N, C-alpha and C positions, 0 to 999 in steps of 0.2 A: 192265313189259315189257321183255324182253332180246333183242335180236336181233341177229344179225351184219348189218353195214350195208356193209361192204367189207372187204377183206383188212386184217386187222389192227385193226380197228375194230368195236366192239359199241355199240349204240345203247340205253340205259336211259331211259324215261320214267317219272316217277312220277306220283301220282295228280293232282297238281296242274299245274303249269306249268313244270316244269325238266325240262332233257334232260342227260343226261351221256353224252359220248362217251368210252368206255373203250379207249384205244390199248394195243395188244400187240405185244410183238417188236419187230422194227425199224421206224422210222419210215419211211412212204412218203408224202411230202408231197402227190403228188397225189391219192392215194385220200382220205387225210383231208381235205383241201381241199374235195374233192367231199361228203365225209360232213357238214362242217361247213356248208357252204351248203344240204345237203337238211334236216340238222336245224333252221337257221335258219327256212327256207321254211315249216316247220310252225308258226312263230310262237310257239315258247314264251317265257315270261318271263325266264327265264335259261338260258343254255346253258354248261356246263362241260366242260373239256377233261380227262380224268383219265388222268394220265401215270404211275400207279404200275405199271402192268405193262409198261412199256416197257424192252427191254434193252439197245437202244443207239440212241443219234442223235447227229448231227454238228450243230454249231452253224448251219450254213446250213440244214439241213432243219428244225431246230426254229424257225428264224427265219422260214421261210417258213410254217410251222403256225400260229405266233402271229400273224403278219400277216394270215393268212387269218381267225382266230378275232377280231383287231382289226376286219377290214373289214365283218363282219356284226355287230358291236356298235352299239348306238344307244341312245338315252332308252329306248327300248321292249324291248331287248333286254340284259340283264345278260349278260357273261361272264367266266368265271373261270377257273382252272387249279389242279389238284391236282398238285404237282409230283413226289412219286414218289421213286423211286430217287436215290441219292446221285450218280451221274455226270449224271442229267438235273437234279438241282438246281444242281450245279456248272456245267452248261451255261447254265442260267438266270442264275446268279449273274454269270458270266462276260458274258454277254449285256447284263446290265442295269448291269453296270460300264461296259462299252463306250459304251452310252448315254448315260451320265451325263458321260462325258469329252467327249463332242460338244458 
């Protein structure tokens, strides 16, 4: 199933227990946060954030999105990220490097 969930977010649920939220265009953290919480409320075993179609994102917005994803993760719910385009990968790498420095 593939349904629009919020502006710039498309919801995909496989026949099992995995939900993939596909982000498109520019990242809107508030919409994505609602989408993440809504998808997690359905109690899938795995929730994946797909960033392959994101056109632009700043590090603060991406941090808010990743924090929301981590916030719903638990022993019951595995979470993951498909990084996508080079600019998103670079922001993720920089964020990871900053976290290691702390």
